[in-house]
N, C-alpha and C positions, 0 to 999 in steps of 0.2 A: 528515645530511640529515633534515629533518622528514618525518613520515609523509604530510603533505599539502602540496603545493607549489602556489602560484598560478601559472598560466600563461595567457598570452594566445593561444597557438597551440594549435590542436587537431589531432591526427593525422588525416590523410586516412583516410576510410573508417570513422571512429568515429562512433557514434550521437550526435546533437546533444543538448545539454543539455535536459533535460525540464522544467526549471523547477518542480520539486516544492515549492519553498519560496520565500521572499522574503528579500532582504537578502544581504549579503556571505557569510554563513555558508553559505547554500544554494548560491551560485555556487561557493564553494570546494569543497563536497562533490561537485559534479558535474564542474567543469572541472579541478580538481586531484586527481582521484581517483587513489589509489595502490592497486594490487592487493594484497590481504592476503597475508601469507606463507603458504606451503604448510602444510597440517595435518600432524600426525605420521603419519597414515595415508598421505598422499601422499608424504612423505619415505621411508617404508618401501618404498612401491612403487617409488620411484626407485632405491633401493639394490638391490632385486631386479632391476630393469631393467638397471642398469649391470653387475651381476655376470653376468646372463644374456647380455648382449651381448658381454661379454669372453669367456665360454666359447664362444659362437657364433663370435666372431672367430678363436679358436684353431682351431676345426674348419674354418672357411672357408679359413683359410690353408693347412691341410693339403690341403684339396680343390684349391686353386689350385696347390699344389706338384705334386700328382699329375696335374693336367690340363695342366701346362706342357709344350709340345713340345720344349723345350730344357732343358739342365741349369740349375738355379737355384743361386744363392749364398745360403747360409743365414746369412751374416754372422758377427758376433762370437759365438763359442761355439756356433755352429750352431743358435741359437735366436732370433737377433735378430728375424726377421720375426714370430715368434709373440709375443715380448714386446711388440713395437710394436703389433701388432693388438689385443692385450688391453689395453695401456696406453691406446690411443686411446678405448676404450669405457668404461673405469673412471670417468672424470670424470662420466659420466651419472648416477652415484649421487647427485650433488648438483645436478642440472640445474635444479631449481626453487628450491632454497635459495640457490645462488649462480650464477645463470644466465649472467652476463657472464664471470666468470672461467672457467667451464666452457667457454663458447664459445671463448675465447682458447686455453685448454689443448688442446682438441680440434683447433683449427685448426693449431696448431704440430705436434702429433703426426700430423695428416693429411698435412702437407707432408713431414715426416720419413719417414713410411711410403712416400710416393711416391718419395722420393729414395733410400732405403736398401733397399727391397724392392719393386721395381716389379712383380714377378710376383704378389706377394700383394696389392698395392694395386689393380692393374688387375682382378684376378679375384675380389676380396673384396667382396661386396655389403654385408657387415656394416660395414666401414669407411665405405663411402659412406652407409649409413643413419645411422651415428653422427654424421657431420658434419651431415646433414639435421636430425636430432633436436636437435643443439646449437644450430643457428640458430633453429629453431622455438621451443625453450624460452627462449632469450634474448629473443626478440621478444615472446613470450606472457607471460613472467613477470617480466621486469626491472622493478623499481620505479623506478629512475632512468632515465627514457626518453631523456634526452639522452646519458647515458653509453652506453646500449644502442645508440643510433643511431651514435655515434662508433665503438664496437667493431665493429658490423656493417659500417660503411663501411671500416674498416681491413682486416677479414677479406676483404671482397669485392675490394678493391684488390689485396691480396696474392695471392688465389687467381687472379684474372684476369691479374695480372702474371706469376705462375708459369706459367699456361697459355700466355701469349704467349711467354715465354722458351723453353718446350718447342717451340713452333712454329718459333721461330728456329733452335733447335738441330737440329730435324728437317730444316729446309730446308737448313741448312749441310751436313748429313750425307747429304742425298738419301734420307732414311729413308722418305718417303712417296711411293712410286711404284707403278704398276700397269700391267697390260697393256691395259686397256680404254680406249677413246677416247670419252669422254662430253662433255657440254656444258662441264663444267669439268675441269680437270686433277685427278689424284688428290690433290695437295696442297691445292688450293683446296677440293675437296669435303670432305676430311677436316677442314679448318679450319672450314668452315661447320657441319658436323655437330657438331663438338666445342663450338663456341661456342653453338649453339642448345641443346644438351643442358645445358651448364653454366648458361646463363641460366635455363632452366626449373628446373633443380635448385636453384640458390641463391635466385633470386627467388621461386620457388614456396614454399620453406621460409619466406622472410621474410613473404610475404603470408598464408600459412596461419597463422603465428604471430600476425600482427597481427589477423587475424580472430578468433582465440581470445581475444586480449586485449580486443578490442572487445565480444565476446560476454559476457565476464566483467563488463566495465564496465556493459553494458546490464542484465545480471541484477542487479547491485548497485543500479542506479537503480530498477528495477522493485520490488525488495524495499524500498528506501527509500520509494518512493511508497506501497506497500501499508501500511508502518508509519505513515506520516504520515496517510494516509486513515483508517486505523483509529483513530488518536488523535483526528483531527478529528471523526469520526463519534461517538466516545464523548463528546467534549466537547459536540458539538451536542445529543446526546441528553440529557446532563445539563442543558444550558441550557434545552432544551424543558421538562424536568420542573420546573426552578426557575421558568421563566416562567409555566408553568401554575399553579404554587403561588402565585406572586405575584398572578395574576389572581383565583384563588380566595380568597386572603386579603383582597383588597380587597372582593370581593363579600360574603364572609362577615362582614367587619367592618361593612359597611353594614347587613346584615340584622340581625345580633345586637345591634350597638350601638344600633340604633334601638329595638328592643323593650326591651332592658334599661334604656336611658335613659328610656324612657317609664314603666317601672315606678318608677324613681327619682323622676321628676317627680310622678307620681300619688301615690306614698307621701308625698312631702313636702307636697303639698297636703292630703292626708287628715289629716296630723298637725296641720295648722293649723286645720282646720274641725271636727274631731270634738270633741264636748263630753261624750260619755258616757264615764265613767270616764277622765278626761283623762290621769291619770298612766300607767295601763296602756297606753292607746292610744298615748300619746306614746312610751313605751319601745319598744313593738312596731314602730311606724312608724319610729322611729329605727333599729331593727335592719334593717328592710326597706330603708330608704334607704341605710344604710351598706353593706349587702350588695350592693345593685345597683351602687353605685359601685365597690366592690371587684371585682365581677364584670367591669365594663367595663375596669378597669385590668388585671386578670388576662388578659382576652381580648386586650387590646392587646399584652401581653407575649408571649402565645402566638403571635400573628400576627407579632410581630417575630422570634421564633425561626423561624417558617416562612419568613420572608423571607430569613433568614441561614442557611438549612439547609445551605448549602455555602459556607463562608467563602472558599474558594480560587477560587470562580467569580465574576468581576466581572460582575454582572448589570446594572449601571448604574442609571440613574434610571427608575422605572416610567413607563409611558406615562400620559398624562392619563386619568382615569377616563371610561369610555364611559357613555352613558346606560344605566340599568338595563334589563335584558332579562328575559324570562321565557317560559314555555311558552305563555302567552296571546298572545304576539306572533309565534308561528310563522306565522300567515297573512300578516302583514306581511313577514316574512323571505322567504316563498315568492313573494310578489308582487315583491319586490325582485329575486330570482333570475330570475323570468320577464322582468322588464324588461331584464336583462342578456343575454338571448338563450337562456337555458336553460329549457326547458319542464318545469315541476315540478308534479306533482300532490300532493294532500294528502288523507289519509284518517285520521279519528279514530275509534277503537274504544273503547267503554265510556263510562260516565257521567263527565263531567269532574268532578274533585275539586280542592279547593284544596290546592295543593302547598306544602311548605316552600320558602321563597325560594331556599335553596341548591340544592335539586333543580330547581326551576323554571328558574333561571338556567342551570344545567348543561345541561338539556335543550335550551335555546335555543342555547347556545354549541356544543354537539356538532353540532346540525343545521347551524349556520352553518359550522363547519369542514368538515363532510362535503360540503356543497354547493359550497363554495369549491374543494375538491379535485376535484370532478367537472368544474368549469369549467376548472381549470388543467391537469389531468393526464389527462383522459379524452376520448375521441372521442364520448362520449355526447351526444346532443341533448336527451335528456329524463331525468328522474329522478322518483322517487316517495318521499314522506315519509309514514310511518305512525306515529301516536302512539297507544299503547295504555294505557288506564287499567285495571289488572288488580286493583285493590283492595290487594293486599299489595305491589304493585310498579308502577312506571311504566316503560314500554318504548318506545324510539324506534328506528325502523329507516329507513335511507336506502338506496335501491336505485337502480342505474343499469344500462343495458345496453350500455355502451361498452367500448372496449378502451384499454389504456394508449397514450398517444401515443409516436411514435418518438423524440421529443425526450426529454431526461432527465426522469424522472418525479419528481424531487424527493428529499428526504431522508427522507420519511415521518415527520418530526418532529411533524406535526400528529396523526398516529396515536398517537405517544408521549404527547402532551398529552391526547388523549381518554382513553387508558387510565389515565393518572395521575389525571385528574379523577374518572373512574368509580370507580377504586380507593379514592380518599379517601372516597367516599360508600358504600363497602362493596358496590358493584355488580360486574357482570361485563360484558365487552365481547367482541364478535366482529367482527373487521375482516379482510377479505380478499376474494379473487375468489370469484364464485359458480360452482357447477358448470355451470350453464346459460349462463354468460357474464355479463359485467358485474361489478360490485363491490357489496359489502354492508358497511354499517356498522350494527351493531345493538348497543344497550346496554340493560341492564336494571338499574334502581336499586331496591332493596327499600325498603319503607316499613313502619313499625310500624302497629299497628291504628289509631292516630290520625293516619295519613298523615304520619308523620315519618320522616326517613331513619335507617336502621340502619347505623351506622358507628362506628369507633373515635373516641372524643372527640366523640360525637354532639351536635348542636345542635338544640334543640327550639324550635319556633315559639311 
């Protein structure tokens, strides 16, 4: 039998499929779940349990013999009741490894005990507990559910048939009589009590075992969901980083290619018009022109590497390029947010300075993402944007006074993108709840003395 079987029937009482995946493979993993084999530690525990129950069975048989009001027959060799009581418990050593064979073996020894040593069977609670454990283990641990159900059905039919046969024998021998006159005769009362106890005993073991099996299955589903969610979160985080790098690469390409291409065009024109020392000027301008073109080609190669930073992640075709944005367009962004129902204030500190395009565009994008998060994931009705020109750095802060909505608050991949963008510019970011309530997004991007970004692989305006 394969470890996973496809079934269209689900056991009553089992948790429904959670749908943690898609496609046939996911349905197979849930609907056709097979309980894993017991661990080595669990098997050692079962061996100890079986041996302990066997010893307890011997002691319980001796107690039953001493408590019997009549003489008892010790059978073959004078030890038959002891051997049978111990033998009935020993199969429990393998109750989780081979649950169905253990159930059948214990059931046979259970009936033999009742037929050959009634005094020990009736007064030996260990033997009764052994049968209960065998039924429970078969239902809870059997990996072939159809075989388990067939075995349990056979055992139940045999046990209740044996009980009925004993009732018939007792009726024939007038063994169930009493001096009291109750609603029912002594025989009928004894039958009702015995049937009720046996129904509770056998079906209680069955339903308890099925609950244990369903619990194990549900635990497996939860672990599977947790694994899949962790993998999806990791993939989404990587995608957010790559998407942000794509956007940065497009913006960086526009900025740098524009300036370097201008240098190339101007150098080519100068080569044609300069007449002082024509040969030296021509050679120098040739070098400038060739260097600018090489720089553009190298920059495109670098941006191509940035786009393919993760070859295993299919990032698809980039979105069409949006209109160029910058820090000078923050008032327009805030006006747009106000028109969408969010009251946003704006405060600018320090003397405005001309920022490198990469920094200017990043400030705009970060403010745009932060305000979008306020609208989508917060109960805030207002927010405030502060832009600080600090000379050696530019700082942007977006505050709100709301609380997270009760609905899912998103994957926070926008925060990943903000951190990635700021990190590439050599800056620092602070994103999280405020001690006084609300949420804060604060970024600080350093500038060199000429107001240029300080970062690995820096780009100069």
